[in-house]
C-alpha positions, 0 to 999 in steps of 0.5 A: 724601540720597535714598531711592527717589527721595524726598529725605530732609530733617529738619523737621516741615513737611518730614515732616508727613504721616508725622508726623501718621500717627505721632501718630495711631498713638500715640493708638491706643497710648494708647487701648490702655492707657486701656481699663484705667484706669477698669475694672481697679481696680474689677474687682479688688475687685468681680469677683475680691474682692481685699481687699489693695491690694498684691495688687490692684496686681500688674497694675501691677507686672507691666505696669511691669516688662514695659514697662520691660524692653521699652523698653530692648530696643526702642531696641536692636532699632530701631537694629539692625533698623529702627523700623518692624519693631519698631512692627509687632511691638508691635501683633502682641504686643497682639492677645491682650490684650483676650481675656485681659481679657474671658475671664480666669477668675482674677486671674492671667490679668489679670496675664498680660494686663498683662505682654503689654500692657507688652511691646506698649507698650514696643515701640510707644510707644518706637518712635513717640517715636524715629521722631518724633525722627528726622523733626523733627531738633533744632530742634523736638524739644520740639514733636515730643515734646509732640505725641507724648505729647499724642496718647498720653495724650489717647488714654488719657484719652478711652478711660478716660472712654469705658470708664467710661460703657460699664462703667456701662451694660453692666458691667465686662466685656466691653464696655470691652475691645472698644474696645481690640480695635478700637484694636489692629486699626486701629493694626496696619493703619496701621503695616503699610500706611502707616508708613515707616522713619525710620533714614535720617533719623538718618544725615542728622542724625548727619552734622551733629551737634555733641556736647553734651559730650566724653563724648557722642560717637558711638562708645559701646557699649551699656554705656557708654550705659547708664552715661552715661544712668543715672548719669554724665551729670548731665542724663541721670541727672537726667532718668532719676530724674525719669521714674521718680518721675513714673511712680511717682505715675502708677502710684499714681493708676492703681491706687489713685485709683479705689479711694479715690473708690469708697470715698467713694461716688462712682459709676462714671461720676464715677470715670471722669471723675476717671480721665479728667481727669488724663490729659486735662489731661496730654495737652492740656497737652503741646501747649503745654509741649513747644514751650515747652521749645524756647524757654525750656529744659528744666530749669525746666519739669521742676522746676516740673512735679514740684512741681505734681504734688506739690501735686496729690497732696497735695490728693488725699491730704488732700481729700475730695469730687468737686470738690476731687479734680477740682481735684487731678486738673487740678493733677496733669495740668498738672504731668505735662504740664510734665514728660513731653515735656520729659524726652524732649526733654532726652534728645535734647538730649544723646544722639548721633543714632547712640545716641539710640534706645538712650538713650531706651530706657534712660531709658524703662526707668527711667521705666516701672520707676516703675510697678512701684516705685509699685505695690509702694510704694503697695500696701505703705503703703496696706495698712499705713496707708491710701490717703491715707498712700500718696498723701502718701508719693508726694507727698513723693518727687515734690517731692524728685525735683524738687529733685534736678533743680534741684540736679543737672541742667545748664541749658545742654544745650538748643540 
C-alpha cells in the first residue's frame, strides 16, 4: 500500500520519525496538565480560601468529567474525520487555559479552565495513543504504549517539579502557567506542520487482523462496541474498571496529597518534589513495563500494579514525614507504571482495528471518569473523617480492583 508515493508499512522502526514526533507531542500534552499538579491545590487554599476539601476538588471533578466525555468523542471523531484534525483541534481548545488560570478572579474561573483543559486533553492524548497504535501494528503495541505514556507522564512530572520551584520563587501566579502557555504553542505548531495522518495504517492492519474471539469482529456498531468494552467482554470490562480505579487514586493524589503535605509543614519546594516523584517514576517505569507486557502478557502486570499502588496509598495514609512519603510516592508511581500502558495495550489486543479508536475512547471514558469519582469520593470522606481516611478508603478500592482483574480477565488475549 502506498500514499502519495510513500509505502505504508507497520512497525516501530519503519515509522520511527513520526513515532518519535508523536512521543514529543505527547510530552507537551503531559506538560500542559503538569502545570497544575503542584500549584492548584495550594491556590485553592491560599488564594481563594476554600476550607472544604469537596469544594477545593471541584476543579478535578470538572476536569475528569470533561476529559472522560471527550475521550469517547475523540475515538469516534478520529474514525470519521481522521486523527490529525482531532489532534490539532485539541491544541486549539487549550489556548485559553493559561489565561484563565492566571487571571481568574474567582474559583469558578479555575473550574472553567479545567473544563477546557479536560476537553483539550481528551482530544490530544487520546489521539496520540491511537496514532501510535496505528503506526506500530500488533507486535510492539505494549512498547508503543509504554513510550507514549512515559513521555506524557514525564512531561507531567517535570512540569510539576518546575512549577513548584517557580511558585516558590515567584508566587503561585502567573509564573507557573506561563510554562503551560509555551507548551501549547509548541504542541500546536508541531501538530499542524509535522504530524501526518495515520488512518491508512489502520486499513493495512485490518486486512491481516485475526479477531480475538467471535464477538470482536469488524462490523460492530458504536453501541455494540460500548457494551462490549464496558460490560460484556471479560477482558475489556476488567481493563475499563481498573482504569477507572487507577485514575480515581490519581485524582486523590493530585487534589489531596499537596494539602496533606502542606498541613504537615512541608515547604512548597518539597511538596513539588513529592508531586513530581510519583509521575516521574510512573513515566520512566513505563519505558520498561510496556515492552515487558509484550513478552509476558498483560494480566499479571495489571494485577500486581494495582496491589503495589494500594501499598503506596496505605503508606501515605498512615505514614508521616518527607522520607516515608517519598518511598510511598515511588511505590505509587511504580504500581501505576505496571498498569497504565498495559491497560491500553490490552484494549488493542482485543479490539478490531476498524473500531479500536472507539474502544480506546470508551476505555478512556471510564478511566478518566475516575478523576471525577475520585474527587467527589475523596472530598466527601476527607471532609467527614480527614485526609488519611480518604486515602485509606481509596487504597482498599485499588486492592479490590486488582483482585477483580485476577478473577475476571482472560489471560490469553495477548499475542
